[in-house]
MMTF fields as JSON, N, C-alpha, C and O atoms, coordinates in Angstrom:
{
  "mmtfVersion": "1.0.0",
  "mmtfProducer": "UNKNOWN",
  "numBonds": 383,
  "numAtoms": 384,
  "numGroups": 96,
  "numChains": 1,
  "numModels": 1,
  "chainsPerModel": [1],
  "groupsPerChain": [96],
  "chainIdList": ["A"],
  "bondAtomList": [4, 2, 8, 6, 12, 10, 16, 14, 20, 18, 24, 22, 28, 26, 32, 30, 36, 34, 40, 38, 44, 42, 48, 46, 52, 50, 56, 54, 60, 58, 64, 62, 68, 66, 72, 70, 76, 74, 80, 78, 84, 82, 88, 86, 92, 90, 96, 94, 100, 98, 104, 102, 108, 106, 112, 110, 116, 114, 120, 118, 124, 122, 128, 126, 132, 130, 136, 134, 140, 138, 144, 142, 148, 146, 152, 150, 156, 154, 160, 158, 164, 162, 168, 166, 172, 170, 176, 174, 180, 178, 184, 182, 188, 186, 192, 190, 196, 194, 200, 198, 204, 202, 208, 206, 212, 210, 216, 214, 220, 218, 224, 222, 228, 226, 232, 230, 236, 234, 240, 238, 244, 242, 248, 246, 252, 250, 256, 254, 260, 258, 264, 262, 268, 266, 272, 270, 276, 274, 280, 278, 284, 282, 288, 286, 292, 290, 296, 294, 300, 298, 304, 302, 308, 306, 312, 310, 316, 314, 320, 318, 324, 322, 328, 326, 332, 330, 336, 334, 340, 338, 344, 342, 348, 346, 352, 350, 356, 354, 360, 358, 364, 362, 368, 366, 372, 370, 376, 374, 380, 378],
  "bondOrderList": [1, 1, 1, 1, 1, 1, 1, 1, 1, 1, 1, 1, 1, 1, 1, 1, 1, 1, 1, 1, 1, 1, 1, 1, 1, 1, 1, 1, 1, 1, 1, 1, 1, 1, 1, 1, 1, 1, 1, 1, 1, 1, 1, 1, 1, 1, 1, 1, 1, 1, 1, 1, 1, 1, 1, 1, 1, 1, 1, 1, 1, 1, 1, 1, 1, 1, 1, 1, 1, 1, 1, 1, 1, 1, 1, 1, 1, 1, 1, 1, 1, 1, 1, 1, 1, 1, 1, 1, 1, 1, 1, 1, 1, 1, 1],
  "groupList": [{"groupName": "MET", "atomNameList": ["N", "CA", "C", "O"], "elementList": ["N", "C", "C", "O"], "formalChargeList": [0, 0, 0, 0], "bondAtomList": [1, 0, 2, 1, 3, 2], "bondOrderList": [1, 1, 2], "singleLetterCode": "M", "chemCompType": "L-PEPTIDE LINKING"}, {"groupName": "PRO", "atomNameList": ["N", "CA", "C", "O"], "elementList": ["N", "C", "C", "O"], "formalChargeList": [0, 0, 0, 0], "bondAtomList": [1, 0, 2, 1, 3, 2], "bondOrderList": [1, 1, 2], "singleLetterCode": "P", "chemCompType": "L-PEPTIDE LINKING"}, {"groupName": "VAL", "atomNameList": ["N", "CA", "C", "O"], "elementList": ["N", "C", "C", "O"], "formalChargeList": [0, 0, 0, 0], "bondAtomList": [1, 0, 2, 1, 3, 2], "bondOrderList": [1, 1, 2], "singleLetterCode": "V", "chemCompType": "L-PEPTIDE LINKING"}, {"groupName": "TYR", "atomNameList": ["N", "CA", "C", "O"], "elementList": ["N", "C", "C", "O"], "formalChargeList": [0, 0, 0, 0], "bondAtomList": [1, 0, 2, 1, 3, 2], "bondOrderList": [1, 1, 2], "singleLetterCode": "Y", "chemCompType": "L-PEPTIDE LINKING"}, {"groupName": "LYS", "atomNameList": ["N", "CA", "C", "O"], "elementList": ["N", "C", "C", "O"], "formalChargeList": [0, 0, 0, 0], "bondAtomList": [1, 0, 2, 1, 3, 2], "bondOrderList": [1, 1, 2], "singleLetterCode": "K", "chemCompType": "L-PEPTIDE LINKING"}, {"groupName": "THR", "atomNameList": ["N", "CA", "C", "O"], "elementList": ["N", "C", "C", "O"], "formalChargeList": [0, 0, 0, 0], "bondAtomList": [1, 0, 2, 1, 3, 2], "bondOrderList": [1, 1, 2], "singleLetterCode": "T", "chemCompType": "L-PEPTIDE LINKING"}, {"groupName": "PHE", "atomNameList": ["N", "CA", "C", "O"], "elementList": ["N", "C", "C", "O"], "formalChargeList": [0, 0, 0, 0], "bondAtomList": [1, 0, 2, 1, 3, 2], "bondOrderList": [1, 1, 2], "singleLetterCode": "F", "chemCompType": "L-PEPTIDE LINKING"}, {"groupName": "ALA", "atomNameList": ["N", "CA", "C", "O"], "elementList": ["N", "C", "C", "O"], "formalChargeList": [0, 0, 0, 0], "bondAtomList": [1, 0, 2, 1, 3, 2], "bondOrderList": [1, 1, 2], "singleLetterCode": "A", "chemCompType": "L-PEPTIDE LINKING"}, {"groupName": "ASP", "atomNameList": ["N", "CA", "C", "O"], "elementList": ["N", "C", "C", "O"], "formalChargeList": [0, 0, 0, 0], "bondAtomList": [1, 0, 2, 1, 3, 2], "bondOrderList": [1, 1, 2], "singleLetterCode": "D", "chemCompType": "L-PEPTIDE LINKING"}, {"groupName": "ARG", "atomNameList": ["N", "CA", "C", "O"], "elementList": ["N", "C", "C", "O"], "formalChargeList": [0, 0, 0, 0], "bondAtomList": [1, 0, 2, 1, 3, 2], "bondOrderList": [1, 1, 2], "singleLetterCode": "R", "chemCompType": "L-PEPTIDE LINKING"}, {"groupName": "GLN", "atomNameList": ["N", "CA", "C", "O"], "elementList": ["N", "C", "C", "O"], "formalChargeList": [0, 0, 0, 0], "bondAtomList": [1, 0, 2, 1, 3, 2], "bondOrderList": [1, 1, 2], "singleLetterCode": "Q", "chemCompType": "L-PEPTIDE LINKING"}, {"groupName": "LEU", "atomNameList": ["N", "CA", "C", "O"], "elementList": ["N", "C", "C", "O"], "formalChargeList": [0, 0, 0, 0], "bondAtomList": [1, 0, 2, 1, 3, 2], "bondOrderList": [1, 1, 2], "singleLetterCode": "L", "chemCompType": "L-PEPTIDE LINKING"}, {"groupName": "SER", "atomNameList": ["N", "CA", "C", "O"], "elementList": ["N", "C", "C", "O"], "formalChargeList": [0, 0, 0, 0], "bondAtomList": [1, 0, 2, 1, 3, 2], "bondOrderList": [1, 1, 2], "singleLetterCode": "S", "chemCompType": "L-PEPTIDE LINKING"}, {"groupName": "TRP", "atomNameList": ["N", "CA", "C", "O"], "elementList": ["N", "C", "C", "O"], "formalChargeList": [0, 0, 0, 0], "bondAtomList": [1, 0, 2, 1, 3, 2], "bondOrderList": [1, 1, 2], "singleLetterCode": "W", "chemCompType": "L-PEPTIDE LINKING"}, {"groupName": "HIS", "atomNameList": ["N", "CA", "C", "O"], "elementList": ["N", "C", "C", "O"], "formalChargeList": [0, 0, 0, 0], "bondAtomList": [1, 0, 2, 1, 3, 2], "bondOrderList": [1, 1, 2], "singleLetterCode": "H", "chemCompType": "L-PEPTIDE LINKING"}, {"groupName": "ILE", "atomNameList": ["N", "CA", "C", "O"], "elementList": ["N", "C", "C", "O"], "formalChargeList": [0, 0, 0, 0], "bondAtomList": [1, 0, 2, 1, 3, 2], "bondOrderList": [1, 1, 2], "singleLetterCode": "I", "chemCompType": "L-PEPTIDE LINKING"}, {"groupName": "ASN", "atomNameList": ["N", "CA", "C", "O"], "elementList": ["N", "C", "C", "O"], "formalChargeList": [0, 0, 0, 0], "bondAtomList": [1, 0, 2, 1, 3, 2], "bondOrderList": [1, 1, 2], "singleLetterCode": "N", "chemCompType": "L-PEPTIDE LINKING"}, {"groupName": "GLY", "atomNameList": ["N", "CA", "C", "O"], "elementList": ["N", "C", "C", "O"], "formalChargeList": [0, 0, 0, 0], "bondAtomList": [1, 0, 2, 1, 3, 2], "bondOrderList": [1, 1, 2], "singleLetterCode": "G", "chemCompType": "PEPTIDE LINKING"}, {"groupName": "GLU", "atomNameList": ["N", "CA", "C", "O"], "elementList": ["N", "C", "C", "O"], "formalChargeList": [0, 0, 0, 0], "bondAtomList": [1, 0, 2, 1, 3, 2], "bondOrderList": [1, 1, 2], "singleLetterCode": "E", "chemCompType": "L-PEPTIDE LINKING"}],
  "groupTypeList": [0, 1, 2, 3, 4, 2, 5, 6, 3, 2, 0, 5, 7, 8, 9, 5, 9, 4, 7, 10, 2, 5, 11, 1, 9, 12, 0, 9, 2, 12, 8, 11, 2, 4, 7, 12, 7, 4, 9, 13, 6, 0, 12, 9, 14, 15, 8, 3, 10, 2, 7, 16, 5, 5, 5, 17, 5, 2, 11, 11, 12, 16, 18, 7, 11, 7, 1, 8, 9, 2, 14, 8, 17, 8, 15, 11, 11, 15, 10, 1, 6, 1, 5, 14, 17, 17, 12, 10, 2, 11, 11, 2, 9, 9, 12, 15],
  "groupIdList": [1, 2, 3, 4, 5, 6, 7, 8, 9, 10, 11, 12, 13, 14, 15, 16, 17, 18, 19, 20, 21, 22, 23, 24, 25, 26, 27, 28, 29, 30, 31, 32, 33, 34, 35, 36, 37, 38, 39, 40, 41, 42, 43, 44, 45, 46, 47, 48, 49, 50, 51, 52, 53, 54, 55, 56, 57, 58, 59, 60, 61, 62, 63, 64, 65, 66, 67, 68, 69, 70, 71, 72, 73, 74, 75, 76, 77, 78, 79, 80, 81, 82, 83, 84, 85, 86, 87, 88, 89, 90, 91, 92, 93, 94, 95, 96],
  "secStructList": [7, 7, 6, 6, 3, 3, 3, 3, 3, 3, 3, 3, 6, 6, 1, 1, 7, 3, 3, 3, 3, 3, 3, 3, 6, 6, 7, 5, 2, 2, 2, 2, 2, 2, 2, 2, 2, 2, 2, 6, 6, 7, 7, 6, 6, 1, 7, 3, 3, 3, 3, 3, 6, 6, 6, 6, 3, 3, 3, 7, 6, 6, 7, 5, 7, 7, 6, 6, 6, 7, 7, 6, 6, 7, 3, 3, 3, 3, 3, 3, 7, 7, 7, 6, 6, 1, 1, 7, 7, 7, 7, 7, 7, 7, 7, 7],
  "xCoordList": [0.855, 0.0, 0.897, 1.818, 0.633, 1.429, 1.323, 0.294, 2.406, 2.424, 1.52, 1.221, 1.082, 0.214, -1.258, -2.125, -1.545, -2.919, -2.972, -1.96, -4.164, -4.36, -5.687, -6.666, -5.709, -6.912, -7.361, -6.59, -8.602, -9.125, -10.624, -11.219, -11.233, -12.681, -13.287, -12.721, -14.438, -15.2, -16.602, -17.179, -17.149, -18.503, -19.211, -18.593, -20.534, -21.339, -21.351, -21.078, -21.668, -21.651, -22.63, -22.369, -23.756, -24.729, -24.396, -25.114, -23.307, -22.762, -23.691, -23.572, -24.614, -25.499, -24.856, -25.275, -23.844, -23.138, -21.651, -21.089, -21.024, -19.604, -19.029, -19.663, -17.818, -17.169, -15.656, -15.112, -14.996, -13.546, -13.236, -13.754, -12.403, -12.103, -10.595, -9.835, -10.188, -8.802, -8.859, -9.474, -8.209, -8.277, -6.884, -5.961, -6.732, -5.439, -5.175, -6.097, -3.95, -3.594, -3.822, -3.931, -3.894, -4.12, -5.573, -5.875, -6.478, -7.894, -8.086, -7.487, -8.913, -9.216, -10.337, -11.182, -10.333, -11.366, -12.742, -13.717, -12.822, -14.109, -14.647, -15.858, -13.767, -14.203, -14.674, -15.611, -14.025, -14.466, -15.877, -16.714, -16.137, -17.461, -18.502, -19.584, -18.183, -19.132, -19.481, -20.649, -18.464, -18.701, -19.509, -20.405, -19.2, -19.928, -21.375, -22.294, -21.573, -22.928, -23.787, -24.967, -23.189, -23.936, -24.262, -25.398, -23.272, -23.463, -24.431, -25.238, -24.343, -25.147, -26.405, -27.077, -26.727, -27.937, -28.021, -29.077, -26.902, -26.872, -27.384, -27.287, -27.924, -28.476, -27.396, -26.281, -27.737, -26.805, -26.985, -26.287, -27.912, -28.178, -27.47, -27.733, -26.585, -25.839, -24.356, -23.923, -23.577, -22.128, -21.614, -22.137, -20.592, -20.032, -18.552, -17.871, -18.085, -16.662, -16.232, -17.056, -14.945, -14.405, -13.448, -12.513, -13.695, -12.83, -12.12, -12.74, -10.829, -10.07, -10.14, -9.439, -10.993, -11.209, -10.03, -9.893, -9.193, -8.019, -7.001, -6.382, -6.834, -5.858, -6.492, -5.79, -7.829, -8.518, -8.366, -8.361, -8.239, -8.078, -9.207, -9.848, -9.437, -10.415, -9.647, -8.67, -10.09, -9.444, -10.166, -11.396, -9.414, -9.995, -10.413, -9.807, -11.444, -11.999, -11.01, -11.11, -10.065, -9.112, -7.859, -6.969, -7.777, -6.626, -6.708, -7.793, -5.539, -5.459, -5.335, -5.126, -5.464, -5.342, -3.851, -3.398, -3.121, -1.661, -1.227, -1.964, -0.024, 0.475, 0.578, 0.485, 0.768, 0.858, -0.516, -0.597, -1.597, -2.959, -3.84, -4.693, -3.64, -4.469, -3.551, -2.732, -3.697, -2.886, -3.776, -4.992, -3.153, -3.895, -4.566, -3.937, -5.86, -6.606, -7.288, -8.044, -7.043, -7.71, -9.217, -9.7, -9.946, -11.401, -11.729, -11.442, -12.334, -12.747, -14.254, -15.002, -14.683, -16.093, -16.607, -16.079, -17.634, -18.265, -19.425, -20.365, -19.344, -20.367, -20.86, -20.119, -22.118, -22.641, -21.758, -21.353, -21.473, -20.644, -21.443, -22.541, -20.917, -21.654, -21.74, -20.739, -22.943, -23.13, -23.76, -24.643, -23.311, -23.87, -23.941, -24.866, -22.986, -22.93, -24.032, -24.272, -24.703, -25.821, -25.429, -26.176, -24.278, -23.831, -22.317, -21.647, -21.793, -20.36, -19.769, -20.444, -18.509, -17.799, -17.596, -17.18, -17.888, -17.755, -16.586, -16.641, -15.533, -14.389, -14.35, -14.183, -14.504, -14.528, -13.47, -13.431, -12.622, -11.638, -12.27, -12.761, -12.252, -12.841, -11.945, -11.279, -11.912, -11.216, -12.244, -13.298, -11.923, -12.859, -12.438, -13.086],
  "yCoordList": [-1.185, 0.0, 1.243, 1.341, 2.185, 3.417, 4.155, 4.101, 4.844, 5.526, 6.753, 7.258, 7.242, 8.413, 8.044, 8.914, 6.749, 6.292, 5.434, 4.879, 5.327, 4.503, 3.754, 4.308, 2.499, 1.674, 1.377, 0.857, 1.707, 1.526, 1.29, 1.356, 1.014, 0.835, 2.103, 2.727, 2.47, 3.59, 3.075, 2.35, 3.45, 3.005, 4.072, 4.957, 3.952, 4.866, 4.391, 3.224, 5.301, 4.985, 3.873, 3.087, 3.802, 2.745, 1.435, 0.444, 1.448, 0.271, -0.298, -1.466, 0.533, 0.075, 0.231, -0.419, 1.086, 1.299, 1.073, 1.518, 0.371, 0.084, -0.128, -0.749, 0.39, 0.215, 0.21, 0.874, -0.543, -0.475, 0.498, 0.351, 1.484, 2.514, 2.69, 2.449, 3.108, 3.502, 4.948, 5.261, 5.821, 7.254, 7.864, 7.3, 9.02, 9.698, 10.25, 10.706, 10.209, 10.717, 12.222, 12.75, 12.907, 14.35, 14.708, 15.873, 13.726, 13.996, 14.414, 13.834, 15.41, 15.909, 15.078, 14.529, 14.995, 14.271, 14.86, 14.121, 16.172, 16.81, 16.354, 16.204, 16.132, 15.642, 14.198, 13.809, 13.404, 12.028, 12.011, 11.21, 12.883, 12.966, 13.406, 12.824, 14.426, 14.914, 13.823, 13.622, 13.128, 12.071, 10.925, 10.39, 10.547, 9.462, 9.863, 9.072, 11.097, 11.579, 11.591, 11.242, 11.994, 12.03, 10.61, 10.329, 9.727, 8.361, 7.57, 6.789, 7.778, 6.981, 7.713, 7.253, 8.831, 9.598, 9.944, 9.817, 10.378, 10.798, 12.227, 12.984, 12.595, 13.933, 14.993, 14.873, 16.014, 17.121, 18.223, 19.236, 18.034, 19.035, 18.702, 19.323, 17.738, 17.305, 17.413, 17.106, 17.845, 17.833, 16.463, 15.84, 16.001, 14.681, 14.808, 15.75, 13.844, 13.737, 12.324, 11.415, 12.156, 10.862, 10.367, 11.066, 9.16, 8.533, 7.348, 6.527, 7.274, 6.106, 5.108, 5.244, 4.098, 3.146, 2.198, 1.568, 2.093, 1.239, 1.838, 1.126, 3.161, 3.839, 4.535, 4.946, 4.664, 5.335, 6.842, 7.483, 7.421, 8.869, 9.467, 8.777, 10.76, 11.502, 12.329, 12.994, 12.287, 13.049, 14.375, 14.42, 15.438, 16.756, 16.909, 16.316, 17.7, 17.813, 18.403, 18.113, 19.218, 19.826, 18.979, 19.376, 17.824, 16.941, 16.146, 15.816, 15.845, 14.939, 13.509, 13.297, 12.556, 11.146, 10.773, 9.878, 11.463, 11.353, 10.005, 9.393, 9.543, 8.243, 8.125, 7.022, 9.235, 9.172, 9.143, 8.956, 9.324, 9.356, 8.202, 7.723, 7.751, 6.688, 5.688, 6.063, 4.412, 3.346, 2.412, 2.369, 1.67, 0.651, -0.301, -0.774, -0.582, -1.51, -0.884, -1.565, 0.406, 1.076, 1.129, 0.989, 1.333, 1.488, 2.905, 3.284, 3.69, 5.052, 5.069, 4.603, 5.61, 5.651, 7.073, 7.993, 7.258, 8.575, 8.629, 7.838, 9.578, 9.656, 11.092, 12.036, 11.257, 12.608, 13.337, 12.767, 14.583, 15.389, 15.767, 16.311, 15.493, 15.837, 17.351, 18.057, 17.84, 19.275, 19.548, 18.813, 20.586, 21.046, 19.95, 19.927, 19.055, 18.008, 16.977, 16.231, 16.913, 15.999, 14.536, 13.663, 14.265, 12.888, 12.853, 13.871, 11.698, 11.559, 10.899, 10.15, 11.184, 10.567, 9.097, 8.74, 8.257, 6.813, 6.332, 6.359, 5.895, 5.313, 3.843, 3.489, 2.998, 1.559, 0.932, 1.171, 0.141, -0.6, -1.899, -2.676, -2.126, -3.339, -3.871, -3.102, -5.151, -5.742, -6.373, -6.833, -6.386, -6.926, -8.323, -8.97],
  "zCoordList": [0.0, 0.0, 0.0, 0.811, -0.899, -0.908, 0.425, 1.099, 0.794, 2.088, 2.125, 3.207, 0.975, 0.952, 1.09, 1.025, 1.28, 1.507, 2.757, 3.185, 3.342, 4.528, 4.375, 3.875, 4.806, 4.751, 6.176, 6.982, 6.479, 7.833, 7.758, 6.682, 8.91, 9.001, 9.58, 10.478, 9.057, 9.618, 9.902, 9.091, 11.057, 11.411, 12.228, 12.819, 12.238, 13.034, 14.485, 14.769, 15.393, 16.823, 17.182, 18.093, 16.47, 16.767, 16.051, 16.18, 15.301, 14.617, 13.528, 13.156, 13.021, 11.95, 10.572, 9.615, 10.471, 9.207, 9.443, 10.444, 8.498, 8.618, 7.233, 6.381, 7.004, 5.713, 5.885, 6.768, 5.034, 4.95, 3.825, 2.718, 4.096, 3.109, 2.966, 3.903, 1.796, 1.535, 1.065, 0.045, 1.823, 1.549, 1.567, 2.155, 0.921, 0.974, 2.376, 3.053, 2.796, 4.116, 4.227, 5.334, 3.11, 3.121, 3.427, 3.689, 3.398, 3.67, 5.122, 6.028, 5.334, 6.675, 7.295, 6.587, 8.608, 9.347, 9.034, 8.898, 8.921, 8.611, 7.259, 7.099, 6.286, 4.975, 5.052, 4.355, 5.897, 6.122, 6.713, 6.298, 7.669, 8.297, 7.269, 7.196, 6.478, 5.464, 4.453, 4.122, 3.97, 2.982, 3.581, 2.928, 4.817, 5.479, 5.75, 5.539, 6.218, 6.512, 5.252, 5.29, 4.143, 2.89, 2.405, 2.021, 2.424, 1.924, 2.795, 2.29, 4.117, 5.044, 5.51, 6.432, 4.893, 5.211, 6.702, 7.321, 7.26, 8.666, 8.751, 7.785, 9.893, 10.08, 9.86, 10.368, 9.107, 8.877, 9.909, 9.866, 10.83, 11.853, 13.156, 14.186, 13.115, 14.285, 13.983, 12.872, 14.957, 14.807, 15.212, 16.136, 14.519, 14.79, 15.145, 14.738, 15.905, 16.164, 15.795, 15.703, 15.588, 15.179, 16.251, 16.642, 16.715, 17.715, 17.073, 16.398, 17.291, 16.849, 17.988, 18.99, 17.829, 18.925, 19.102, 20.151, 18.102, 18.211, 19.174, 19.964, 19.098, 19.957, 21.161, 22.085, 21.147, 22.248, 22.218, 23.269, 21.025, 20.896, 20.065, 19.272, 20.263, 19.472, 18.456, 18.799, 17.202, 16.134, 15.959, 15.944, 15.827, 15.612, 14.156, 13.264, 13.922, 12.571, 11.57, 10.377, 12.017, 11.091, 10.879, 10.126, 11.53, 11.378, 10.086, 9.606, 9.534, 8.385, 8.92, 10.114, 8.037, 8.407, 8.456, 7.742, 9.292, 9.384, 9.964, 10.737, 9.588, 10.058, 11.577, 12.115, 12.269, 13.734, 14.402, 15.616, 13.64, 14.191, 13.708, 14.455, 12.464, 11.88, 11.183, 10.344, 11.541, 10.959, 10.146, 10.335, 9.245, 8.501, 9.482, 10.429, 9.249, 10.088, 11.288, 11.981, 11.561, 12.691, 12.468, 11.344, 13.555, 13.499, 13.948, 15.084, 13.053, 13.369, 13.55, 12.691, 14.668, 15.038, 14.893, 15.518, 14.073, 13.916, 14.897, 14.816, 15.828, 16.864, 17.008, 16.735, 17.439, 17.665, 18.676, 19.689, 18.39, 19.276, 20.521, 20.398, 21.718, 22.934, 23.098, 22.973, 23.377, 23.572, 24.927, 25.37, 25.571, 26.842, 27.892, 28.704, 27.883, 28.906, 28.79, 29.739, 27.665, 27.508, 27.42, 27.863, 26.858, 26.756, 26.877, 26.704, 27.169, 27.324, 26.098, 25.391, 25.855, 24.748, 25.06, 26.162, 24.1, 24.275, 23.441, 22.212, 24.101, 23.414, 23.78, 24.948, 22.794, 23.02, 22.148, 20.941, 22.742, 21.968, 21.533, 22.352, 20.233, 19.675, 18.603, 17.91, 18.451, 17.33, 16.413, 16.853, 15.153, 14.159, 13.797, 12.974]
}
């Protein structure tokens, strides 16, 4: 696999949608969320955050899919962004 691309799994927080994707490392997390929301018909009236469940970290929307943040085979979870203390961030380590 070329070093300028990364292959990983992306899924929704409720685990109803899941896909293995290969994307350029230059892609921003916010673009990943936009593309996933459009493809999976997710609400556009909600802010989302992305958690790397393999490493137990949250990725910022302006971050790229850099080698130090996302590795081949990682699982990225797209979850509703908690607002006003209404819900807590859920980071779950899972293997596929």
